[in-house]
C-alpha positions in Angstrom: -25.1 -37.1 27.2 -22.0 -39.1 26.4 -18.4 -38.1 27.3 -15.8 -38.3 24.5 -13.0 -40.8 25.0 -9.9 -39.3 26.7 -7.6 -39.3 23.7 -10.0 -38.7 20.9 -11.3 -35.5 22.4 -8.0 -33.5 22.4 -7.3 -34.8 18.9 -10.7 -33.7 17.6 -10.4 -30.3 19.3 -6.9 -29.8 17.8 -8.2 -30.5 14.3 -11.1 -28.0 14.8 -8.7 -25.3 16.0 -6.4 -25.8 13.0 -9.4 -25.4 10.7 -10.3 -22.2 12.4 -6.7 -21.0 12.1 -6.9 -21.7 8.4 -10.1 -19.5 8.3 -8.2 -16.8 10.1 -5.4 -17.1 7.5 -8.1 -16.6 4.8 -9.5 -13.5 6.4 -6.0 -12.0 6.7 -5.5 -12.6 3.0 -8.8 -11.1 2.0 -8.1 -8.2 4.4 -4.9 -7.6 2.4 -6.9 -7.5 -0.8 -9.4 -5.2 0.8 -6.7 -2.7 1.8 -4.8 -2.9 -1.5 -8.0 -2.3 -3.5 -9.0 0.6 -1.2 -12.3 -1.3 -0.4 -12.3 -1.0 3.4 -14.5 2.1 3.7 -17.2 0.9 1.2 -19.5 -0.3 3.9 -20.2 2.6 6.2 -22.4 0.8 8.8 -21.7 -1.9 11.3 -24.5 -4.4 11.4 -23.2 -7.7 12.9 -26.2 -9.7 12.0 -28.2 -8.2 9.2 -25.0 -7.0 7.5 -24.3 -10.6 6.4 -26.8 -10.1 3.6 -25.5 -7.7 0.9 -27.8 -5.4 -1.1 -30.1 -7.5 -3.3 -32.1 -4.9 -5.3 -31.1 -1.9 -7.3 -32.7 0.4 -4.7 -30.6 -1.2 -1.9 -27.5 -0.8 -3.9 -28.2 2.8 -4.5 -28.8 3.4 -0.8 -25.4 1.8 0.1 -23.8 3.9 -2.6 -25.5 7.0 -1.3 -24.0 6.3 2.2 -20.6 5.9 0.7 -20.9 9.1 -1.2 -21.2 11.0 2.1 -17.7 10.1 3.4 -14.4 12.0 2.6 -12.9 9.1 0.6 -15.6 9.4 -2.1 -15.8 13.2 -2.0 -12.0 13.8 -2.3 -10.7 10.7 -4.1 -13.5 8.7 -5.8 -15.9 11.4 -6.9 -17.6 10.3 -10.1 -17.2 6.5 -9.3 -19.8 4.4 -11.1 -22.2 2.0 -9.3 -20.3 -1.0 -10.8 -17.0 0.3 -9.5 -18.6 0.8 -6.1 -20.0 -2.8 -6.2 -16.4 -4.1 -6.8 -15.0 -2.5 -3.6 -18.1 -3.3 -1.7 -17.7 -7.0 -2.6 -14.2 -7.3 -1.0 -15.2 -5.6 2.2 -18.4 -7.7 2.4 -16.4 -10.9 1.9 -13.9 -9.8 4.6 -16.7 -9.2 7.1 -18.5 -12.4 6.1 -15.4 -14.4 6.7 -15.1 -12.8 10.1 -18.7 -13.8 10.9 -18.0 -17.3 9.7 -15.0 -17.6 12.0 -17.1 -16.6 14.9 -19.7 -19.2 14.2 -17.0 -21.9 13.4 -15.4 -21.2 16.7 -18.4 -20.6 19.0 -20.7 -23.5 18.0 -18.1 -26.3 18.2 -16.8 -24.8 21.5 -20.3 -25.1 23.0 -20.6 -28.7 21.7 -17.3 -29.8 23.1 -18.2 -28.1 26.4 -21.6 -29.9 26.4 -19.9 -33.2 25.8 -17.4 -32.5 28.6 -14.6 -33.1 26.1 -12.4 -30.1 26.9 -9.4 -31.3 28.8 -8.7 -29.7 32.2 -6.9 -26.4 32.0 -7.9 -25.7 28.4 -11.4 -24.2 28.9 -10.2 -20.8 30.0 -7.8 -20.7 27.0 -10.5 -21.5 24.5 -12.9 -19.0 26.1 -10.2 -16.3 25.9 -9.6 -17.0 22.2 -13.4 -16.7 21.7 -13.5 -13.4 23.5 -10.5 -12.1 21.6 -12.3 -13.0 18.4 -15.3 -11.0 19.4 -13.0 -8.1 20.3 -11.5 -8.4 16.9 -14.8 -7.6 15.3 -15.1 -4.5 17.4 -11.5 -3.5 16.5 -12.4 -3.9 12.8 -15.3 -1.4 13.1 -13.1 0.9 15.3 -10.6 0.9 12.4 -13.2 1.6 9.7 -14.8 4.3 11.8 -11.6 6.3 11.8 -12.0 6.8 8.0 -15.6 7.8 7.9 -15.7 11.5 9.0 -12.4 13.4 8.6 -9.9 11.1 6.9 -9.8 9.6 3.4 -8.5 6.4 4.8 -8.4 4.4 8.0 -5.9 5.1 10.8 -2.7 3.1 10.2 -2.4 2.6 13.9 -5.8 1.0 14.1 -5.0 -1.0 11.0 -1.9 -2.3 12.7 -3.9 -3.3 15.8 -6.5 -5.1 13.6 -3.9 -7.1 11.7 -1.7 -7.9 14.7 -4.8 -9.1 16.7 -5.8 -11.4 13.9 -2.3 -12.9 13.7 -2.1 -13.3 17.4 -5.4 -15.2 17.4 -4.1 -17.4 14.6 -0.9 -18.1 16.5 -2.9 -18.8 19.7 -5.1 -21.3 17.8 -2.1 -23.1 16.4 -0.2 -23.2 19.8 -3.3 -24.6 21.6 -3.9 -27.2 18.8 -0.3 -28.3 19.1 -0.6 -28.6 22.9 -3.7 -30.8 22.4 -2.1 -33.0 19.8 0.7 -33.7 22.3 -1.9 -34.4 24.9 -3.6 -36.9 22.6 -0.3 -38.8 22.1 0.7 -38.7 25.7 -1.9 -38.2 28.5 0.8 -36.8 30.8 2.0 -34.1 28.3 2.1 -30.6 29.6 1.5 -27.4 27.6 4.7 -26.1 25.9 6.4 -23.1 27.5 7.3 -19.9 25.7 11.1 -19.8 26.2 12.9 -16.4 26.6 14.7 -16.8 23.2 11.5 -17.7 21.4 9.7 -14.7 23.0 12.5 -12.4 21.9 12.2 -13.8 18.3 8.4 -13.3 18.3 8.8 -9.8 19.6 11.2 -9.0 16.7 8.7 -10.5 14.3 6.0 -8.4 16.0 8.0 -5.2 15.2 8.3 -6.3 11.6 4.6 -7.0 11.2 3.7 -3.7 12.9 5.9 -1.8 10.4 4.4 -3.8 7.6 0.9 -2.7 8.7 2.2 0.9 8.9 3.6 0.6 5.4 0.3 -0.6 4.1 -1.7 2.0 6.0 0.4 4.9 4.9 0.9 3.5 1.3 4.6 3.8 2.1 5.5 1.0 -0.3 5.0 3.4 -3.2 7.7 5.9 -2.1 10.4 3.7 -3.7 10.4 1.0 -6.3 14.2 0.3 -6.2 16.1 -2.2 -4.1 18.5 -2.3 -2.1 18.7 1.5 -2.3 15.7 3.7 -1.9 15.7 6.2 -4.8 19.5 5.9 -5.1 20.1 6.4 -1.3 20.6 3.9 1.5 18.7 6.2 3.9 16.0 7.8 1.8 15.7 11.5 1.3 12.4 13.1 2.2 12.2 12.0 5.8 10.4 14.7 7.8 11.6 14.9 11.4 8.9 17.3 12.5 7.2 16.2 15.7 8.1 13.6 18.2 10.4 10.7 17.5 7.6 8.2 17.7 5.5 10.2 15.3 8.3 10.2 12.8 9.2 6.5 13.3 5.5 5.4 12.9 4.1 8.0 10.5 6.7 9.2 8.0 6.3 7.0 4.9 9.9 7.1 3.9 11.2 6.1 7.3 8.5 3.5 7.8 9.4 1.9 4.5 13.1 2.0 5.4 12.6 0.4 8.8 10.3 -2.3 7.4 12.8 -3.0 4.6 15.9 -3.5 6.8 14.4 -4.7 10.1 13.3 -7.7 8.0 16.8 -9.0 8.0 17.1 -8.9 11.8 13.8 -10.7 12.1 14.8 -13.2 9.5 18.1 -14.0 11.2 16.4 -14.6 14.5 13.7 -16.7 12.9 16.3 -18.9 11.3 17.9 -19.4 14.7 14.5 -20.3 16.1 14.1 -22.8 13.3 17.4 -24.5 14.2 16.2 -24.8 17.8 13.0 -26.4 16.7 15.1 -28.9 14.6 17.2 -29.7 17.6 14.0 -30.3 19.6 13.1 -33.0 17.1 10.6 -31.0 15.0 12.3 -31.0 11.6 9.0 -30.1 9.9 8.7 -26.9 11.9 12.2 -26.0 10.9 11.6 -26.6 7.2 8.3 -24.6 7.3 9.9 -21.6 9.0 13.0 -21.6 6.7 10.8 -21.8 3.6 8.3 -19.2 4.8 11.0 -16.7 5.7 13.0 -17.2 2.4 9.8 -16.9 0.3 8.7 -13.8 2.2 12.0 -12.0 1.6 11.9 -12.7 -2.1 8.2 -11.6 -2.3 9.0 -8.4 -0.4 11.8 -7.4 -2.8 9.6 -8.3 -5.8 6.7 -6.3 -4.5 8.9 -3.2 -4.2 10.5 -3.6 -7.6 7.1 -4.0 -9.4 5.7 -0.8 -7.8 3.4 -2.8 -5.5 1.8 -5.1 -8.0 -1.4 -6.4 -6.5 -0.9 -10.2 -6.9 2.6 -9.9 -5.3 1.5 -7.6 -2.6 -1.3 -10.0 -1.6 1.1 -12.9 -1.7 3.5 -10.9 0.5 0.8 -10.5 3.2 -0.3 -14.1 2.8 3.2 -15.5 3.3 3.7 -13.1 6.2 0.8 -14.9 7.9 2.4 -18.2 7.1 5.6 -16.9 8.7 3.6 -16.3 11.9 2.1 -19.8 11.8 5.5 -21.4 11.2 7.1 -19.3 14.0 4.3 -20.4 16.4 5.0 -24.0 15.5 8.8 -23.6 15.9 8.4 -21.7 19.2 6.1 -24.4 20.5 8.6 -27.1 19.5 11.4 -25.3 21.3 9.3 -25.0 24.4 8.0 -28.6 24.6 9.0 -30.8 27.5 10.0 -34.3 26.5 8.5 -37.1 28.4 
């Protein structure tokens, strides 16, 4: 067994982590398509290994369709759906799950190889192992989410949807942060991991709130309650908010209020992200600053356009995709602001 050279190992591991982060970005985008096409409940069983192979014969397709016909979504919403229509929604959920499996393999096998080659720098083994474990947990979270819509509901729990999306984005951010630490280590053997500064943490928490309400908006179909901007159905604060129940239940479950919060908290998050971008620029990372400014500006335009078009599928998918890019750019900028210059 050979040991990889000191500087080439961190560089190689960083490239691998960025490739895995790109795969996570892809699975987030396909997850958005799956949600927008109401495809997420089309596969009613969780088979981590054998489920990678889709139905291949007519009889297998009919059995998958029969299982789908037993859940509330079919009985109450999609009764009378044709087999070809079922195959369309099955396709998106199958691709989403297949990408998840691919990410697991693309992370686990190289990790084992780097460990066998003793190429993992000191202090990074636990971090890579934690990311692997979190990826495995994400698979379980995905099934936990799907399971919520198989017996009594006609859709998945928007709370579980939010956990599923936020975990994916956290994994992507962790992969990018770790890759950036390793790239710095490849350039300077004495480089230490970047620190998450208090201001950067506050900005990321504000972004977390925005992403959470974005997931609630998707899970509750709250984007459809208004197709006007900046007012919601001719009102700044929309009519129709039901204040029955606890404050948290209203904040997190009322479609009108969820849409309202997601619409206007975006400006708070955007302002803080711009300030973070400026700190990244002052730290010498102009690329991170440009990326974050561009992603935030594009996301605001896409959000408004998505509302005005009544949630047009291409724009809604782009809105989720650019949201993931905002997370990636924010991780880059936060890392830049927390780096210690040698």
